[in-house]
C-alpha positions as CSV (number, residue, x, y, z in Angstrom):
1,M,86.7,104.4,204.4
2,A,85.0,101.9,206.7
3,I,82.4,102.9,209.1
4,N,79.8,100.5,210.9
5,P,77.5,99.2,207.8
6,L,75.0,98.2,210.4
7,T,74.1,101.7,212.1
8,S,75.3,104.4,209.4
9,Q,76.8,103.5,205.9
10,E,73.5,103.9,204.0
11,K,71.8,106.8,206.0
12,V,74.9,108.3,205.7
13,Q,74.7,108.2,201.9
14,D,71.1,109.2,201.8
15,I,71.5,112.0,203.8
16,A,74.8,113.3,201.6
17,Y,72.3,112.6,198.8
18,D,69.1,114.3,199.5
19,I,71.0,116.9,201.0
20,L,73.1,117.4,197.7
21,K,70.0,117.3,195.8
22,Q,67.6,119.4,197.6
23,S,71.0,122.5,197.4
24,K,70.8,122.2,193.8
25,S,74.2,121.1,193.6
26,V,74.3,117.5,192.0
27,G,76.0,118.1,188.6
28,V,77.7,121.3,189.8
29,F,81.3,121.6,189.5
30,P,83.7,122.2,191.6
31,T,81.7,120.9,193.9
32,P,79.8,124.1,195.6
33,T,81.0,123.2,199.4
34,D,79.8,126.8,200.4
35,K,76.1,126.6,198.9
36,I,76.0,123.2,200.8
37,A,76.4,124.9,203.9
38,K,74.5,127.5,203.4
39,Y,71.9,125.7,202.4
40,T,72.3,123.8,206.2
41,E,72.1,126.7,207.6
42,L,75.8,126.9,208.6
43,Q,77.8,129.8,207.6
44,I,81.5,129.6,206.8
45,S,84.9,131.9,208.5
46,E,88.3,131.6,207.5
47,S,90.7,132.8,208.9
48,R,94.4,132.5,209.4
49,Y,94.4,132.7,213.0
50,I,91.9,129.6,213.7
51,E,93.9,128.4,217.0
52,R,93.3,131.8,218.3
53,I,89.9,131.7,219.3
54,P,89.6,132.2,222.9
55,K,88.9,128.5,224.7
56,N,86.1,129.9,226.8
57,Y,83.8,131.0,223.3
58,I,84.5,127.4,222.0
59,S,85.0,125.0,224.8
60,K,81.5,124.3,225.3
61,S,79.6,125.1,222.3
62,K,81.9,123.8,219.9
63,D,81.5,120.2,218.4
64,I,84.3,118.4,220.7
65,L,84.9,115.7,218.3
66,K,88.9,116.3,217.5
67,H,89.6,115.1,213.8
68,A,92.4,112.2,213.3
69,L,94.7,115.5,213.1
70,K,97.6,116.7,215.5
71,K,96.8,120.7,214.4
72,V,92.6,121.7,214.1
73,N,91.8,122.6,210.7
74,G,88.3,123.2,211.3
75,I,85.8,124.2,214.1
76,L,82.4,123.7,214.1
77,D,80.7,126.2,216.7
78,R,76.5,124.5,217.3
79,K,75.6,127.6,218.8
80,K,76.3,130.2,216.3
81,K,76.1,128.1,213.3
82,T,79.1,128.6,212.3
83,I,82.1,126.9,210.6
84,Y,85.7,127.6,211.3
85,V,88.4,126.9,208.9
86,D,91.9,127.3,208.5
87,S,92.5,130.0,205.5
88,N,96.0,128.7,205.3
89,L,95.1,125.2,203.9
90,I,95.0,124.6,200.2
91,P,91.1,124.8,198.9
92,P,90.7,121.6,198.4
93,R,91.3,120.5,201.9
94,R,89.1,123.0,203.3
95,N,86.5,122.3,200.9
96,F,86.7,118.4,202.8
97,I,86.8,120.1,206.2
98,K,83.9,122.0,205.2
99,L,81.8,119.4,204.4
100,H,83.3,117.0,207.5
101,E,82.1,119.8,210.2
102,V,78.6,119.6,208.1
103,G,78.5,116.1,208.5
104,H,79.0,116.5,212.0
105,D,75.8,119.1,212.1
106,V,73.3,117.1,209.9
107,L,73.7,113.6,210.9
108,P,70.8,113.3,213.5
109,W,72.2,110.5,216.0
110,Q,75.6,113.1,216.1
111,R,73.3,116.5,216.7
112,E,70.9,115.1,219.1
113,M,73.9,113.1,221.1
114,F,75.6,116.8,221.1
115,E,72.4,118.3,222.3
116,I,72.3,116.4,225.5
117,L,75.9,116.9,226.2
118,E,76.3,120.5,225.6
119,D,76.0,122.0,229.1
120,D,77.9,119.1,231.1
121,E,80.8,117.7,231.8
122,I,79.9,113.8,230.3
123,S,82.0,113.3,227.2
124,L,81.7,110.6,224.4
125,S,83.6,107.3,224.8
126,S,86.8,107.2,222.4
127,D,84.8,104.6,220.1
128,A,81.8,106.9,219.9
129,K,84.4,109.8,218.8
130,E,86.5,107.9,216.7
131,E,82.9,106.4,214.9
132,F,81.0,109.7,214.5
133,E,84.6,111.1,213.0
134,L,84.7,108.3,210.4
135,E,80.7,108.9,209.6
136,A,81.7,112.7,209.3
137,S,84.9,112.1,206.8
138,Y,82.5,109.4,205.1
139,F,79.9,112.2,204.6
140,A,82.2,114.7,203.1
141,S,83.3,112.3,200.7
142,E,79.8,111.5,199.4
143,V,79.3,114.9,198.9
144,L,82.5,116.1,197.9
145,F,82.3,113.4,195.0
146,Q,78.5,113.4,194.4
147,G,78.1,110.0,195.9
148,R,76.7,107.6,192.6
149,Y,77.4,110.3,190.0
150,F,81.5,109.3,190.7
151,D,80.8,105.8,190.3
152,E,79.2,106.2,187.3
153,L,81.7,109.0,185.6
154,I,84.8,106.5,186.4
155,K,83.5,103.7,184.5
156,K,83.7,106.0,181.3
157,H,87.3,106.5,181.7
158,P,90.7,104.5,181.7
159,L,92.2,103.3,184.0
160,E,95.9,105.8,184.3
161,I,96.6,108.1,186.9
162,G,95.6,110.8,184.5
163,T,91.9,110.1,185.8
164,P,91.8,110.8,188.9
165,I,94.2,113.8,188.5
166,A,91.6,115.4,186.2
167,L,88.8,114.3,188.3
168,A,89.9,116.1,191.3
169,Q,90.1,119.3,189.4
170,K,86.5,118.8,188.5
171,F,85.4,118.0,191.8
172,G,87.7,120.3,193.7
173,A,89.1,117.6,195.9
174,S,92.3,116.4,196.7
175,Y,94.3,114.5,194.5
176,H,94.6,112.3,197.5
177,A,91.6,112.1,198.2
178,T,90.5,111.4,194.6
179,M,93.0,108.9,193.9
180,R,91.5,106.6,197.2
181,K,88.1,107.5,196.0
182,F,88.9,106.1,192.4
183,V,90.9,103.1,193.5
184,E,88.0,102.0,196.2
185,C,85.2,102.5,193.8
186,S,87.3,101.0,190.5
187,S,86.0,97.6,188.9
188,K,89.2,97.0,187.9
189,R,92.2,95.5,189.7
190,C,93.9,98.2,190.9
191,A,95.5,100.1,193.7
192,L,97.3,102.9,195.4
193,L,100.8,103.2,197.0
194,V,101.2,106.5,198.9
195,L,104.8,107.2,199.6
196,K,106.2,110.2,201.7
197,G,109.2,111.1,203.5
198,V,112.0,110.6,200.8
199,S,115.6,110.5,202.1
200,L,118.6,111.0,199.5
201,K,120.9,110.3,202.1
202,N,119.5,107.0,202.8
203,L,117.8,106.2,199.5
204,N,114.5,105.8,200.7
205,C,110.9,106.5,201.5
206,Q,108.6,106.0,203.7
207,T,105.1,104.4,203.1
208,Q,102.1,106.3,204.5
209,N,99.3,104.5,202.4
210,F,97.7,101.6,200.4
211,I,94.4,101.0,198.9
212,Q,93.1,98.2,196.9
213,S,90.3,97.5,194.5
214,N,88.1,94.8,196.0
215,S,88.8,93.0,192.4
216,F,92.3,93.8,193.0
217,T,92.1,92.2,196.8
218,E,90.3,89.4,195.3
219,T,93.1,88.0,192.8
220,F,95.9,88.8,194.9
221,G,94.8,89.0,198.4
222,R,96.1,91.8,201.0
223,I,99.4,92.8,199.9
224,Y,101.5,94.5,203.2
225,W,104.6,97.1,202.4
226,D,107.2,97.5,204.9
227,R,107.2,100.9,206.4
228,T,110.5,101.7,204.4
229,L,110.9,101.4,200.8
230,N,114.4,101.2,199.4
231,A,115.7,102.6,195.8
232,T,115.0,98.5,194.7
233,W,111.8,99.6,194.1
234,P,111.4,101.6,190.4
235,F,109.0,103.7,192.0
236,V,111.3,104.6,194.8
237,Q,114.1,105.8,192.1
238,D,110.9,108.2,190.5
239,Y,110.6,109.7,193.5
240,L,114.1,110.2,194.7
241,S,115.0,111.5,190.8
242,N,112.1,113.9,191.4
243,T,109.9,112.9,188.9
244,N,106.5,114.4,188.3
245,H,105.0,112.3,186.3
246,R,105.3,108.6,184.1
247,K,103.0,105.8,183.1
248,D,105.4,103.6,181.7
249,G,106.8,101.9,185.1
250,S,107.0,98.3,186.0
251,F,108.1,96.1,188.8
252,Q,107.6,92.3,189.8
253,M,106.8,91.1,193.1
254,N,106.6,87.6,194.8
255,L,103.0,86.9,196.1
256,N,101.2,83.6,197.5
257,G,104.5,82.6,198.1
258,D,106.5,81.4,195.0
259,D,104.4,83.6,192.3
260,Q,105.5,86.3,190.5
261,C,103.4,88.5,189.5
262,V,104.1,91.8,187.1
263,F,102.7,94.7,187.9
264,E,102.4,98.5,185.9
265,Y,102.5,101.3,187.5
266,H,101.7,105.2,186.8
267,F,103.7,107.9,188.8
268,F,102.4,111.0,190.2
269,Y,104.4,113.2,192.4
270,N,102.4,116.6,193.9
271,T,105.4,117.9,195.9
272,W,103.5,116.7,199.1
273,N,103.1,112.9,198.3
274,A,104.4,110.6,195.5
275,F,101.3,108.6,194.1
276,V,101.7,104.9,192.8
277,L,98.7,103.5,191.0
278,M,99.3,99.7,189.8
279,F,97.8,97.3,188.8
280,P,98.7,93.7,186.9
281,F,100.4,93.8,182.9
282,G,97.3,93.5,180.8
283,E,94.9,95.2,182.7
284,V,92.7,96.8,180.6
285,Q,93.3,100.3,180.2
286,K,91.3,102.1,177.1
287,S,88.2,104.6,177.4
288,R,86.1,106.4,175.0
289,T,87.1,109.2,176.9
290,K,90.1,111.3,176.8
291,I,91.8,113.1,179.7
292,I,93.7,116.2,179.6
293,I,95.3,117.5,182.3
294,K,95.3,120.9,183.2
């Protein structure tokens, strides 16, 4: 999750950790999102009908930063110090949205901007909106995964799909967000391919996202996948056959011209997406920590 490193990344990290510490949430699991919101003097309102809030009630009082979502799942009403969250969402998703909205309120440069803009028709540029959204999401991730605590924790856990699954349950985060965070923070050569839209008729699926660890990129460069993948890939076969979980997959692919690389992969399907955690054959996986999936 990239934001402008020259202006905000370290500042966001510092603010996130300070709020975690001051709200006495460090080391509390799952991460207590409502407690954190309360510490920042925001209250949470969860409703199944968030989109029915009258427009004249939210048009000027809410934070008009739109998420990269077609549906409105969260609203920050600055004047009433209230975060509205769609209660139809699964709890891990609601946790992230709450912290995203907290981020919009507590990051001082965002708050100052909207104190100026609240009562007039001036709007932020599209670039500024995108930057603010990225900052708020980065803040949410830092708080939800408790900053450096997550980084230190994964060093003690094995390189396997069970690690982010277990950590998602521990922190109260989604599998998707936790697997992404796991790869981004890992010192191992690993990557995550996220699949969606399986088609039994056409025997293919769609690629949704691909994340590489820094060490993976240093070794193999940046890998780009086709938008549609067919059943020649073994993990697509797993997806087509409705496999839930496996840890013994492997495949080969050509990189850097004629060089053929062998990758191991672990597969997990959570009914929404299929996740493929891959790493080069022989990458160290073991750890003293034993993973137990509930």
